Backbone as CSV, one residue per row, in Angstrom:
resi,resn,N_x,N_y,N_z,CA_x,CA_y,CA_z,C_x,C_y,C_z
1,MET,112.113,102.027,42.843,112.613,102.076,44.203,113.813,103.016,44.236
2,ILE,113.889,103.812,45.312,115.072,104.632,45.551,115.632,104.220,46.910
3,VAL,116.781,104.741,47.227,117.351,104.544,48.554,117.430,105.911,49.214
4,LEU,116.790,106.045,50.364,116.790,107.288,51.128,117.482,107.014,52.455
5,ASN,118.632,107.625,52.638,119.404,107.425,53.871,119.579,105.940,54.202
6,ASN,120.021,105.196,53.205,120.345,103.768,53.335,119.140,102.855,53.535
7,ARG,117.933,103.363,53.258,116.725,102.532,53.353,115.965,102.605,52.044
8,GLU,115.419,101.472,51.617,114.626,101.469,50.394,113.347,102.269,50.614
9,TYR,112.973,103.007,49.574,111.792,103.860,49.634,111.100,103.772,48.277
10,PRO,109.778,103.651,48.263,109.084,103.539,46.979,109.235,104.815,46.146
11,TRP,109.495,104.624,44.891,109.655,105.736,43.954,108.358,105.921,43.191
12,ARG,108.061,107.172,42.845,106.949,107.446,41.926,107.397,108.526,40.946
13,GLU,106.904,108.439,39.781,107.300,109.371,38.727,106.981,110.807,39.114
14,GLY,107.960,111.689,38.913,107.764,113.109,39.125,108.035,113.597,40.542
15,ILE,108.397,112.707,41.468,108.624,113.149,42.841,109.861,114.050,42.899
16,THR,109.717,115.156,43.601,110.819,116.104,43.742,111.467,115.947,45.118
17,ILE,112.605,116.576,45.277,113.283,116.550,46.574,112.378,117.139,47.649
18,THR,111.745,118.266,47.365,110.865,118.912,48.346,109.752,117.964,48.783
19,GLU,109.126,117.282,47.840,108.046,116.353,48.177,108.562,115.194,49.025
20,LEU,109.709,114.658,48.673,110.284,113.552,49.427,110.602,113.967,50.861
21,LEU,111.180,115.145,51.026,111.496,115.628,52.367,110.230,115.860,53.179
22,ASP,109.209,116.449,52.558,107.942,116.692,53.253,107.286,115.379,53.690
23,GLU,107.278,114.398,52.806,106.657,113.102,53.105,107.342,112.391,54.262
24,ASN,108.620,112.687,54.454,109.398,112.011,55.488,109.704,112.912,56.683
25,ASP,108.969,114.003,56.793,109.051,114.914,57.941,110.449,115.473,58.192
26,PHE,111.180,115.758,57.127,112.445,116.460,57.248,112.120,117.951,57.299
27,VAL,111.923,118.466,58.494,111.478,119.844,58.647,112.561,120.761,59.224
28,TYR,113.675,120.196,59.594,114.746,120.995,60.187,115.384,121.908,59.160
29,LYS,115.864,123.034,59.618,116.678,123.885,58.757,118.082,123.298,58.749
30,GLY,118.826,123.592,57.740,120.202,123.114,57.684,120.319,121.697,57.162
31,ILE,119.424,121.301,56.275,119.514,119.970,55.658,120.318,120.076,54.373
32,VAL,121.181,119.104,54.174,121.936,118.983,52.936,121.398,117.762,52.209
33,VAL,121.122,117.903,50.903,120.621,116.786,50.107,121.659,116.428,49.053
34,ILE,121.952,115.128,48.986,122.914,114.607,48.026,122.224,113.497,47.250
35,ILE,122.268,113.586,45.924,121.710,112.538,45.074,122.845,111.933,44.271
36,ASN,123.031,110.630,44.442,124.080,109.901,43.723,125.430,110.602,43.855
37,ALA,125.771,111.003,45.071,127.048,111.640,45.420,127.178,113.084,44.947
38,ASP,126.114,113.662,44.384,126.145,115.056,43.937,125.235,115.909,44.823
39,PRO,125.798,116.912,45.515,124.955,117.790,46.324,124.019,118.612,45.450
40,VAL,122.813,118.865,45.958,121.813,119.655,45.242,121.504,120.890,46.083
41,HIS,121.671,122.062,45.499,121.417,123.313,46.218,119.938,123.420,46.579
42,GLU,119.681,123.946,47.756,118.303,124.051,48.254,117.383,124.800,47.290
43,SER,117.902,125.758,46.570,117.072,126.518,45.624,116.540,125.657,44.482
44,LEU,117.088,124.467,44.296,116.666,123.574,43.213,115.795,122.416,43.680
45,TRP,115.561,122.287,44.973,114.824,121.141,45.496,113.426,121.005,44.908
46,ALA,112.717,122.103,44.740,111.326,122.043,44.269,111.220,121.625,42.809
47,ILE,112.308,121.750,42.049,112.249,121.405,40.621,113.123,120.210,40.259
48,THR,113.847,119.670,41.238,114.715,118.523,40.965,113.959,117.234,41.220
49,GLU,113.728,116.483,40.143,113.038,115.206,40.263,114.018,114.106,40.634
50,ILE,113.525,113.182,41.427,114.301,112.013,41.810,113.906,110.883,40.870
51,HIS,114.896,110.174,40.373,114.649,109.117,39.396,114.732,107.739,40.038
52,ASP,114.037,106.801,39.433,114.059,105.422,39.899,115.510,104.951,39.990
53,GLY,115.868,104.378,41.131,117.218,103.867,41.327,118.182,104.851,41.974
54,ASP,117.758,106.110,42.155,118.643,107.110,42.769,118.915,106.783,44.224
55,GLU,120.107,107.182,44.669,120.450,107.112,46.084,120.419,108.532,46.630
56,VAL,119.549,108.763,47.601,119.347,110.092,48.166,119.815,110.095,49.613
57,ARG,120.595,111.101,49.949,121.011,111.300,51.336,120.467,112.663,51.775
58,ALA,119.753,112.686,52.882,119.275,113.933,53.472,119.923,114.021,54.848
59,ILE,120.833,114.940,54.988,121.644,115.020,56.196,121.343,116.317,56.922
60,HIS,120.989,116.207,58.183,120.735,117.384,59.017,122.061,117.833,59.602
61,MET,122.477,119.035,59.252,123.718,119.571,59.761,123.489,120.088,61.177
62,MET,124.313,119.648,62.090,124.171,120.042,63.485,125.426,120.797,63.923
63,ALA,125.214,121.776,64.755,126.334,122.534,65.312,126.475,122.189,66.788
64,GLY,127.675,122.099,67.218,127.916,121.789,68.618,128.626,122.952,69.287
65,GLY,128.829,122.793,70.538,129.535,123.868,71.191,129.680,123.665,72.667
């Protein structure tokens, strides 16, 4: 089990950030991903695996004006 944005989410071996975002319809540009309080650069999402017990935050950055 992992925690995605404060909600429990089933974990499976080998799941990457990109796969997790796709499965949960995070399609907006400007998303920041943080795993266990460490930000992960977008260029690493496809190769960064999420581990059982990780806390993942996917935050959509919004601009106002």
